[in-house]
C-alpha positions as CSV (number, residue, x, y, z in Angstrom):
1,M,149.0,15.6,156.1
2,K,151.3,16.7,158.8
3,K,152.1,19.9,156.9
4,S,148.4,20.6,156.5
5,L,147.8,20.1,160.2
6,V,150.7,22.4,161.1
7,A,149.4,25.1,158.7
8,L,145.9,24.8,160.1
9,A,147.2,25.1,163.7
10,L,149.3,28.2,162.8
11,F,146.3,29.8,161.1
12,G,144.1,29.1,164.1
13,A,146.6,30.6,166.5
14,F,147.0,33.7,164.3
15,A,143.2,34.1,164.0
16,A,142.8,33.8,167.8
17,T,145.6,36.4,168.3
18,A,144.0,38.8,165.8
19,Q,140.6,38.4,167.5
20,A,142.1,39.1,170.9
21,Q,143.8,42.3,169.6
22,S,140.7,43.8,168.0
23,S,137.1,43.8,169.0
24,V,133.8,45.5,167.9
25,Q,130.7,45.7,170.0
26,I,127.1,46.5,168.9
27,Y,124.9,47.9,171.6
28,G,121.7,50.0,172.0
29,T,118.7,51.1,173.9
30,I,115.0,50.8,173.1
31,D,112.7,52.9,175.3
32,A,109.0,53.7,174.8
33,G,106.1,54.6,176.9
34,L,103.0,56.8,177.3
35,G,103.2,60.3,178.6
36,K,100.7,63.0,179.6
37,L,101.4,66.7,180.2
38,T,98.9,69.1,181.5
39,G,97.0,70.7,178.6
40,E,98.2,68.1,176.1
41,T,96.9,64.7,174.8
42,T,98.5,61.4,175.9
43,K,101.4,60.6,173.6
44,V,103.8,57.7,172.8
45,T,107.0,59.1,174.4
46,K,110.3,58.0,175.8
47,R,112.2,58.4,179.0
48,D,115.7,57.8,177.6
49,N,117.3,58.3,174.2
50,N,116.9,55.4,171.8
51,K,120.2,54.5,170.3
52,L,122.1,52.0,168.1
53,G,125.8,52.1,168.6
54,F,129.1,50.5,167.4
55,K,132.3,50.8,169.4
56,G,135.6,49.0,169.1
57,T,139.2,48.8,170.1
58,E,142.4,47.6,168.5
59,D,145.5,46.7,170.5
60,L,148.5,48.5,168.9
61,G,151.0,47.2,171.5
62,N,153.0,48.8,174.3
63,G,149.8,49.8,176.1
64,L,148.4,51.8,173.1
65,K,144.9,51.2,171.7
66,A,142.9,52.6,168.8
67,I,139.3,53.2,169.7
68,F,136.1,54.4,167.9
69,Q,132.4,54.9,168.7
70,L,129.5,55.6,166.4
71,E,126.0,56.1,167.8
72,I,122.7,56.5,165.9
73,R,119.7,58.0,167.7
74,Y,116.2,57.2,166.5
75,E,112.5,57.5,167.6
76,T,110.8,54.2,168.6
77,D,107.3,55.4,167.8
78,T,108.0,56.4,164.2
79,G,111.3,54.6,163.3
80,T,112.8,57.9,162.1
81,L,116.1,59.5,163.1
82,E,115.8,61.4,166.3
83,S,113.6,64.5,165.8
84,N,113.7,63.6,162.1
85,S,116.3,66.3,161.5
86,R,119.5,65.4,163.3
87,P,122.7,63.9,162.0
88,L,122.9,60.1,161.4
89,F,125.4,59.7,164.2
90,Q,123.7,62.2,166.5
91,G,124.9,60.5,169.7
92,Q,128.5,60.6,168.8
93,S,131.1,59.8,166.1
94,R,134.6,59.7,167.5
95,V,137.9,58.0,166.8
96,G,141.1,58.2,168.9
97,L,143.9,56.7,170.9
98,Q,144.1,55.4,174.4
99,G,147.2,54.8,176.4
100,N,149.2,55.8,179.6
101,F,148.6,59.4,178.7
102,G,144.8,59.0,178.9
103,T,142.3,59.1,176.0
104,V,142.3,61.5,173.0
105,R,139.4,61.4,170.5
106,L,138.3,63.6,167.6
107,G,134.8,64.1,166.1
108,R,131.4,64.8,167.8
109,G,130.2,64.0,171.3
110,L,129.1,65.2,174.7
111,T,131.3,68.0,176.1
112,A,133.4,67.4,179.2
113,F,130.8,69.3,181.4
114,Q,127.8,67.6,179.9
115,E,129.3,64.1,180.2
116,S,130.4,64.6,183.8
117,S,127.2,66.2,185.1
118,T,124.9,63.2,184.4
119,A,126.3,61.4,187.4
120,F,124.8,64.0,189.7
121,E,121.3,64.1,188.3
122,P,118.6,61.7,189.7
123,W,117.6,60.4,186.2
124,S,121.2,59.9,185.2
125,G,121.0,62.5,182.5
126,M,118.0,60.9,180.7
127,P,116.1,63.6,178.7
128,T,112.7,62.7,180.2
129,T,110.3,65.6,181.1
130,A,110.5,64.4,184.7
131,G,114.3,64.8,184.7
132,F,116.4,67.8,185.2
133,Q,119.4,67.4,182.8
134,T,118.1,69.4,179.8
135,D,117.2,72.6,181.8
136,I,118.0,72.9,185.5
137,T,121.2,70.9,185.6
138,V,122.6,73.2,182.9
139,A,120.9,76.4,184.1
140,A,119.2,76.7,180.7
141,Y,122.6,76.7,179.0
142,S,123.3,75.4,175.5
143,S,126.7,73.9,174.6
144,D,126.1,74.4,170.9
145,P,123.8,77.3,170.1
146,L,125.3,77.7,166.6
147,S,124.3,74.3,165.4
148,A,121.8,73.5,162.7
149,P,118.1,73.9,163.5
150,G,116.8,70.8,165.4
151,N,120.2,69.7,166.5
152,S,120.8,68.7,170.1
153,R,122.6,71.4,172.2
154,N,124.7,69.4,174.6
155,R,127.5,68.3,172.2
156,F,130.4,69.8,170.3
157,S,131.0,68.9,166.7
158,N,134.4,69.3,165.0
159,A,136.1,68.8,168.4
160,V,139.0,67.3,170.2
161,F,138.2,65.3,173.4
162,Y,140.7,64.5,176.2
163,N,140.3,62.4,179.3
164,S,143.3,62.0,181.6
165,P,144.2,58.8,183.5
166,V,142.6,58.6,187.0
167,F,145.1,59.7,189.7
168,S,144.0,58.8,193.3
169,G,140.3,59.2,192.3
170,F,140.9,62.5,190.3
171,Q,140.4,62.8,186.6
172,F,140.6,65.9,184.2
173,N,138.5,66.1,181.1
174,A,138.6,68.7,178.3
175,T,136.8,69.4,175.0
176,V,137.9,72.0,172.5
177,A,135.9,72.7,169.3
178,A,137.1,74.3,166.1
179,K,135.9,77.7,165.0
180,E,133.8,76.3,162.2
181,A,130.3,77.4,161.0
182,N,127.7,74.7,161.6
183,N,124.7,75.9,159.6
184,N,122.9,77.7,162.5
185,A,119.7,79.6,161.8
186,V,119.6,83.4,162.3
187,V,119.5,84.2,166.0
188,N,117.3,87.3,166.0
189,N,114.5,87.4,168.5
190,P,111.4,89.6,168.0
191,P,111.4,93.3,168.7
192,G,111.9,94.0,172.4
193,S,114.2,91.1,172.9
194,N,117.5,91.5,174.7
195,N,119.8,89.5,172.5
196,Y,122.4,90.7,170.0
197,F,121.8,89.7,166.3
198,V,123.6,86.6,165.1
199,P,123.6,85.9,161.3
200,A,122.9,82.4,159.8
201,N,125.9,80.1,159.6
202,A,127.9,82.2,161.9
203,V,131.5,81.4,162.9
204,P,132.3,81.5,166.7
205,A,134.4,84.4,167.7
206,S,136.7,82.1,169.6
207,N,137.0,78.3,170.1
208,P,134.2,76.8,172.3
209,Y,135.7,74.7,175.1
210,S,134.7,72.7,178.1
211,M,136.6,71.5,181.2
212,S,135.7,69.3,184.1
213,A,137.5,67.8,187.1
214,T,135.9,64.8,188.8
215,Y,136.7,62.9,192.0
216,N,135.5,59.4,193.0
217,Y,136.6,57.7,196.2
218,G,134.6,55.3,198.3
219,Q,131.2,56.8,199.2
220,F,132.0,60.3,197.8
221,A,132.1,61.8,194.3
222,G,132.5,65.4,193.2
223,M,132.7,67.6,190.1
224,A,133.8,71.1,189.1
225,A,133.3,72.3,185.5
226,Y,133.6,75.3,183.3
227,E,132.4,75.8,179.7
228,R,132.2,78.5,177.1
229,N,130.1,78.1,173.9
230,G,130.1,79.6,170.5
231,L,128.2,82.7,171.6
232,Q,130.6,83.3,174.4
233,A,128.0,82.3,177.0
234,K,129.8,80.9,180.1
235,L,128.8,78.3,182.6
236,W,130.4,77.0,185.8
237,S,129.0,74.2,187.9
238,V,129.9,72.2,191.1
239,A,128.3,69.0,192.1
240,A,128.7,66.2,194.7
241,S,127.2,62.9,195.7
242,F,127.4,60.7,198.8
243,N,126.4,57.1,199.5
244,P,125.7,56.8,203.3
245,V,124.7,53.2,202.6
246,A,125.2,51.1,199.5
247,E,121.5,51.4,198.5
248,L,121.2,55.2,198.8
249,K,122.8,57.9,196.7
250,L,122.3,61.5,197.6
251,M,123.3,64.3,195.2
252,A,123.4,68.0,194.7
253,S,124.6,70.5,192.1
254,Y,124.8,74.3,191.6
255,Q,125.3,76.0,188.3
256,H,125.6,79.6,187.0
257,Q,125.3,80.8,183.4
258,D,126.7,84.2,182.3
259,D,125.2,85.5,179.0
260,S,126.7,89.0,179.2
261,N,128.6,88.6,175.9
262,F,125.4,87.7,174.1
263,K,122.5,89.4,176.0
264,I,122.1,93.1,176.8
265,T,120.0,92.6,179.9
266,N,119.0,89.6,182.2
267,T,122.4,88.1,181.7
268,D,122.6,85.7,184.5
269,T,120.8,82.4,185.2
270,K,121.4,80.4,188.4
271,A,120.1,76.9,189.2
272,W,120.4,74.3,191.9
273,L,119.3,70.7,192.3
274,V,119.1,68.1,195.1
275,G,118.2,64.5,194.4
276,A,118.4,60.9,195.5
277,N,118.4,57.3,194.2
278,Y,117.3,54.5,196.5
279,D,117.5,50.8,195.5
280,V,114.7,48.8,197.0
281,G,114.5,45.1,196.2
282,P,114.3,44.8,192.4
283,G,113.5,48.5,191.9
284,K,115.0,52.0,192.2
285,I,113.3,55.1,193.5
286,R,114.3,58.4,191.9
287,A,113.5,61.8,193.5
288,G,114.6,65.4,192.9
289,Y,113.8,69.0,193.5
290,G,115.4,72.0,191.7
291,Q,115.0,75.7,190.9
292,K,116.2,77.9,188.1
293,T,116.3,81.6,188.6
294,P,117.0,83.8,185.5
295,D,117.5,87.5,186.0
296,G,114.2,89.4,185.6
297,V,112.3,86.3,184.5
298,T,109.9,84.0,186.4
299,K,111.6,81.4,188.6
300,T,111.2,77.8,187.7
301,K,110.5,75.2,190.4
302,Q,110.4,71.5,189.7
303,A,109.7,68.4,191.8
304,S,109.9,64.9,190.4
305,L,109.5,61.3,191.5
306,G,110.1,58.1,189.6
307,Y,110.4,54.4,190.0
308,D,112.1,51.6,188.1
309,Y,111.2,48.0,188.4
310,N,113.8,45.6,187.0
311,L,112.5,42.6,185.1
312,S,116.0,41.5,184.3
313,K,119.5,43.0,184.2
314,R,118.7,44.6,180.8
315,T,115.0,45.4,181.0
316,Y,112.9,47.5,183.4
317,L,109.5,49.1,183.7
318,Y,109.3,52.7,184.9
319,A,106.8,55.3,186.2
320,D,107.4,59.1,186.6
321,I,105.5,62.0,187.9
322,S,106.7,65.6,187.9
323,N,105.3,69.1,188.6
324,R,106.9,72.1,187.1
325,K,105.9,75.7,188.0
326,A,107.0,78.8,186.1
327,D,104.4,81.2,184.5
328,V,102.0,78.2,184.8
329,S,102.0,74.9,186.7
330,K,102.2,71.7,184.6
331,T,102.2,68.1,185.7
332,Y,103.7,65.2,183.8
333,I,102.9,61.5,184.2
334,G,104.8,58.9,182.3
335,L,104.9,55.1,182.1
336,G,107.1,52.9,179.9
337,V,109.6,50.1,179.3
338,H,113.3,50.4,178.8
339,H,115.5,47.7,177.3
340,N,119.3,47.6,176.8
341,F,121.0,45.3,174.3
């Protein structure tokens, strides 16, 4: 009996130690609402990406950890994979090591610029029509123009990701992708277009890469970033935010895209954005105004206002209204519910 009790105690201690050294978390987001854009019917839509994710760590000793993250994207209204054409792990699929040197991961995920820039956008990078992340925040730039049709364009596949440790509020982030073909469609606009011809399944002429430096200290945060994609388009961006009081966050960004290696004319696109988040009681007010100015093309102006009402720490209701003016003026109104698990 005593031997059995000792064995049981040792087994319990070993199991507890193993559990402490390794952990896996399941998480996700469910977001659905109704949206109406000028000239279109009311649709079941979303403010944020719907996702189901798995991430974990294993303690390897001496401050070293193995980490992984897999993230599926799906559509709430149909239950299909996001856009019904994207990879299973559209959000990210990365594995790597974390230690005193920082974090190194391999696989697919947001580029250093795309990941850093969301902190300076009033809708926190959510892809809603009312937000700015998918167009003005990136000056119409695409991180992955040579990806398969229907794929998202703010990630690198076949890439190495590095995040440095934080030194006195500063952090350096870098992403480098391999020169691999990724099943892109032919990039060949109709007659009169100003783009060079790019064949299907083209290989980048040089490695796409992305770099960002961020700073966070007290009430102030800042970012500087530079990125070059598979078509040799280049983007640089600077951004900053300031919290004059705990409830209020003011933010601004400026970005410039250079397409001179891909386009013959109208090679530059400039964009800027100002925004604010203001916590009021159980809710948050989101507001922003931005402009995008491509060479020789109609300027885009967008003004947006949103409100979140927290029902709990994980669930909130939201309402958005936005007006976007380019060749025509369109207004968007959206209402919905967002839940994290």
